[in-house]
C-alpha positions as CSV (number, residue, x, y, z in Angstrom):
1,M,91.6,93.3,102.8
2,Y,88.0,93.2,104.2
3,R,87.4,96.9,103.4
4,F,88.6,96.3,99.8
5,I,86.3,93.4,99.3
6,A,83.3,95.0,101.2
7,R,83.4,98.0,98.8
8,R,82.9,95.6,95.9
9,V,80.4,93.0,97.3
10,G,79.1,94.4,100.6
11,P,79.7,93.5,104.2
12,D,77.7,90.1,104.2
13,L,79.9,88.4,101.7
14,A,83.3,90.3,102.4
15,A,84.1,88.3,105.6
16,D,83.9,85.1,103.8
17,L,85.8,86.3,100.7
18,A,88.6,87.9,102.9
19,A,88.9,84.6,104.8
20,D,89.2,82.7,101.5
21,T,91.9,85.2,100.4
22,F,94.0,84.3,103.3
23,A,93.2,80.6,103.1
24,T,94.2,80.6,99.5
25,A,97.4,82.6,100.2
26,Y,98.3,80.0,102.9
27,R,97.7,77.1,100.6
28,R,99.8,78.7,97.7
29,R,102.4,80.2,99.9
30,T,105.2,78.5,98.1
31,A,104.1,80.3,94.9
32,Y,104.7,83.7,96.4
33,R,107.9,85.4,94.9
34,P,109.0,88.6,96.7
35,V,111.0,89.7,93.5
36,R,107.7,89.8,91.6
37,G,106.0,92.1,94.0
38,S,105.1,92.8,97.6
39,L,103.1,90.4,99.7
40,R,100.3,93.0,99.9
41,S,100.0,93.1,96.1
42,W,100.0,89.3,95.9
43,L,97.1,89.2,98.4
44,F,95.1,91.8,96.6
45,G,95.7,89.8,93.4
46,I,94.3,86.7,95.1
47,A,91.3,88.8,96.3
48,V,90.6,90.2,92.8
49,N,90.7,86.7,91.4
50,L,88.2,85.4,94.1
51,L,86.0,88.4,93.4
52,R,86.0,87.7,89.7
53,N,85.2,84.1,90.3
54,H,82.3,85.1,92.6
55,W,81.0,87.5,90.0
56,R,81.1,84.8,87.2
57,A,79.3,82.3,89.4
58,E,76.6,84.9,90.1
59,Q,76.3,85.6,86.4
60,R,75.9,81.9,85.7
61,L,73.3,81.6,88.3
62,L,71.3,84.5,87.0
63,E,71.5,83.1,83.4
64,R,70.3,79.7,84.7
65,D,67.4,81.3,86.6
66,A,66.4,83.2,83.4
67,Q,66.5,80.0,81.4
68,L,64.4,78.2,84.0
69,A,61.9,81.0,84.2
70,S,61.5,81.0,80.3
71,R,61.1,77.2,80.3
72,A,58.5,77.4,83.0
73,A,56.6,80.1,81.1
74,V,56.7,77.9,77.9
75,T,55.5,74.9,79.9
76,A,52.8,76.8,81.6
77,G,51.7,78.2,78.2
78,R,51.4,74.6,76.9
79,G,49.4,73.6,79.8
80,E,46.7,76.3,79.3
81,R,45.8,75.1,75.8
């Protein structure tokens, strides 16, 4: 699991996301249905969802940073007049 995640986000974040994968699996263990697929595929599905959520959160932060930077530039432009 760690190597799968590390290839996508790097080693620094991979340990946390791998741990979150197993913590999520433990919390949702009653939702696992062997007839729908293997335990491995279920775990990888959880990992993919966590990676997707991480990516979305990163995108939101980058968008907010860009908005704040543009507002700061406008405010600085007003102060120079």
